[in-house]
Steps between C-alpha positions, in 0.01 A plus 500: 500500500151358542393246760628147435219264400703196391560167680581559868677166537746588225568842649545349849756252367686779321525699823558196722224627726143394575284787375189335642680460837405133528804342332291301252665657196842363595407152625544305178756716319700721738715644221468758221279418198648412161748240378789667685311549825694240696846608390725691736482876454753774556497692826248786457609862522373733772262657250366157403438417866318829555290458185412141588387602850292785360332263256425252780302761692334647192376167366397378845266796547406499131550868424628675189843661492342845501283424804793339678725803454218737594443308823874515578500878451204524736686292760796743482276776634413304812696535824575133575755257359475530121506130412247407768270789411514390137394145586223629728358712216500197270348281770227762561374489141135396482566204269761368744271542802221314314754221437618501864141478626447193284239615249736381225778240477738732313563873476402482134164353598459765769570773244224364278252507789587864563491599131159336452345693787454215747685672787388759753718705735307638797179415308603706198579349160869523410615356167859629502750220587769750608267670751685539830315328783553661840515321837146462630342488154238228449523308172199298391322351201192654347189306600454333160864384495499308828388181326754510217644146463852634450478698826349214701765262365780742592365549853465126550857432393652774719639333810663801667527877466756764589460654845450855372177398323191384688214308335143449619361190329142580608498852357738413213706808580868562558671775696847636431593511868843663474801547280715186482843480659798414283535162673149409384578555132690276258842430651648398163487860378805719557323835476829688542597386149180654361583827678851487352353439153294820512781694667743457213 
């Protein structure tokens, strides 16, 4: 399955979850799309719950099914708690770090910046959104991209950042300080259901 490129608001309403993590998608219509969206539904099966949770995480980070499963398999080889390691790998993707720093308002926008060659990691061009950023890595914009209106607008609208990312407004650089703790990531996600989905 390829990466979803359709309306995020519609997908968020279908999942009952804010993919953009700001709740805007569910403000006006906090129910499923379509003419039957407001009608009472049957109690979902365990499989449906697991699938729904998996889709929440996948769409939030904006990765394809193949990438998502590949990342999960990579997390299985690590020594920590599987679910937490999986989320840390997703959170350490370059496109996500660019989003967390504030160079873009959405992960989709951050992915475009990376794909178009605007991003540097430790002063080296990296145009692969799935690139794994390591703690201590410095993420910056190429010199010609520092005046991009879309970047300046995103930085201006960003009121706060996560504690595991540090930003220097004067140098226009961000540092991935450390791996996030589970308590710092989205509390609406039950990652154990995602682990159960892939453990079937």
